[in-house]
N, C-alpha and C positions, 0 to 999 in steps of 0.2 A: 288204850287204842291210840298210840302215838306213832308217827312215822318218822323216818330218819332222812336226812338230806343225803344227796349223792355221795356215799362213801365216807363221809366225815364221821359218822357214828353219833353225831349230835342229834338229839331229839328236838323236833320243831314244836312239840307239845300241842299238837292239834286237838288232842282230847283233854288237855289240862286247862285249868282256869286261866293260866297265862296265855295259852293259845286262843281260848275263847275271847278274852279281852282284846287280844291283838286282832282277831278277825272282826269283832264288833267295832272297835275303835279305828282300826286301819293303820295303827302304828304301835310302837313299843309302849307298854304300859308306863314306863318311866317318863315318856313324853307327856302322857296324860297327867301323871302326878306333878310334873314340873308346871304344866299349864294350870292346873288347879291351884298350886301354890302361888303362881303369879297373880291369878285372879283374887285369891285371898289377900295377898299383899296390897293389890290395888284397891280392893274393897275396904281394907283397914285404913289406907291413906285417905280415901274419900270420906269415910266415917270421921276420921280425925279432923279433916278440913271442915266438914259440916258442923261438928261439935265445937270447933273453935270459932264458928261464925264467919268463916272466910270463904264460904262456898261461892259467892258471886264473883269475887276477884279471881278465884281459882277457875271457875267456868269461863270467864272472859279470857284469862291467860291461855287456857286450853284451846279455845276456839281460835284465838289469834295465832297460836303456835301451829295449829293444824293448817289454817289458811296460809300463813306465811311459808310454811314448809312445802305443802303440796302444790300451791299455786305459784309461788315465787322461787323459793330456793331449789326445789327439786329440778325444775326445768333448767335453771341456771347452772347448777353443778353437773347435771347430766350433759349439757352442751359443752361445758368446760372440759369434762372428762373425755368426751368424744374428740374434741379438738386436740387435747393433749395426746391422746392415743394415736391420732393421725400424724401429729408432728414429730413424735418420737420415733427413732429408728426401730425397725423390726416389728411394727404393729401387724397384727393378724386380724382379719375380719372375722365375723361370726361364722362364715362358711368355711373358714380355715384357709382362705387364700391370703397371700401376702398383699399388703397395700400397694398402690401404684408406685412403681419405680423404687420400691424399697425391698431389698432382699431380706429374708428372715435372718435374724441374728442367731449366732451359734450359742450365745450365752443366755442367761435368764432375761426375760423381758424387763425393760427399764421402767415401764409404766407404774408398777406398784411401788418402786423405790422413789418415785416422785409423788405419787398419789397419797401415800400414807403421811409423809411430813406435811404436805399441803393440807390434808384433811384435819390433822391435829392442830396445825397452826391456825387455820380458820375457825376451828372450834374454840380455841383459846381466845381468839379475837372476838368471837360472838359473845362469849361469856363475860369477858372483861373489857369490852370496847369503851364503856364510859370512863374507865380508869386509864386505859391505854391512850385514848385520844384526848384525855384531860377534860372531858365533858362534865365530870362530877367533882371538879377541884374544890369548889366552896363547901359542898356538903361533906366530902371526904375529909377535908381539913377540919371542919367543925366537929366531926364525929371522932376523928383519931388524932388530930394535931399534926398529921403528916401530909406531904404533898403527893401528887400523882405522877410527878416527873419520872421516877424510876420504872414505872410500869411499861412505858414504851420500849425502853432499852432492855428490860428483862424479857419482854415478849420477843423482841428482835433477836436477843441472845438465845432464847429457847428455840426459836424457829431455826436459827443458824445451826445450833447444836443438833436438832432433829435431822436437818438436811445433811450435816457432816456424818452423823452416825449412819444414815441411810446410804450415803455415798460409799462409806467404808464397807458396809455389809454388801452392797452391790459389787464393789471391786473384788472382795473376797470370793463371792459366788461366781463372778465372771472369771476369775483366775482359776477356780476349781473346775468350772466348765471347760475352760481352755485346756487345762491339764488332762481332763478326762477325754476330750476329743483328740488330743495328741496321742494319748495312750491307746485309743481305739483304732487309730489310723494304722494301716499296715506299713511296715518299714519300706522306705524307698530302696529299689534295687539298682 
């Protein structure tokens, strides 16, 4: 007893086990399988931390990370993202209206081509900030015999490279959108 979708001939499987799981769970059974695998992996990680006797440090880190992200970082980068979207040309509000005194751009929106390199650059800075800022120079030198000076320049070079790649991709997409819009316009008579 399975039904078909409008003219596609594909069975939705309302009577099959797949259909029953989908109705019971509310989503694709593969989603449930991926969710169970993620919980199993998280459970294994917690078990390994507890077995190693590091549960207290892990719990403190986890709480600090949640508090730091949810109460400090999320509002800050949400505000920065909103400000960036309003400053860049062609921003569109949630209601689909164009921002004040800014006409909608013909090409792809610029915001993602700025947002992605900024996000990855800040992520690298957050992970390696003691080395980039030279805050761990004595410990790092003691452990490795090397200095932390190259980290700042490498981070700056990586950030510059990410912005250059993003700008090149944006330029190519803008060129493609411009060529497409010229092709779609009727010839002038």
